[in-house]
C-alpha positions, -999 to +999 in steps of 0.1 A: +000+000+000+011+036-003+033+049+025+011+078+035-025+089+033-018+119+011-002+098-015-030+073-014-056+100-020-037+118-047-022+088-067-032+054-055-070+058-051-074+069-087-052+041-100-070+015-080-104+028-092-091+026-128-078-010-124-111-020-108-130-005-137-109-024-162-113-057-142-151-051-142-152-046-180-131-078-185-153-098-162-184-085-181-168-094-214-159-129-203-192-138-185-216-115-203-241-093-185-275-102-200-259-109-233-236-138-245-201-135-231-169-148-244-173-181-226-208-188-241-197-177-275-166-200-274-188-229-263-211-223-292-182-222-316-168-254-303-203-271-306-207-258-341-172-271-350-180-306-336-212-307-357-194-295-388-167-321-383-192-349-380-211-337-410-179-335-431-170-371-422-205-383-431-203-365-465-168-379-471-179-414-462-209-412-485-188-398-514-163-427-510-191-452-509-208-438-540-174-437-559-166-473-550-201-484-559-198-467-593-163-482-598-176-517-589-204-512-614-180-501-642-156-530-635-180-558-630-210-544-650-235-554-624 
């Protein structure tokens, strides 16, 4: 803490108030205050990425299956 009360009032008090204000804004950004915060938005992005990844594998698997089926039909003429 500051060595004397005069220095606290003139310098430290304002600095502490500024730091507290910045911390409050950071906390509001992370948690959100009635609106989606960074944590919720990150969770939504991760969920969307998981769905997109699964969908991509389903599409890739279907494409390979169709291609192999067409190749089989061309080779063996079934």
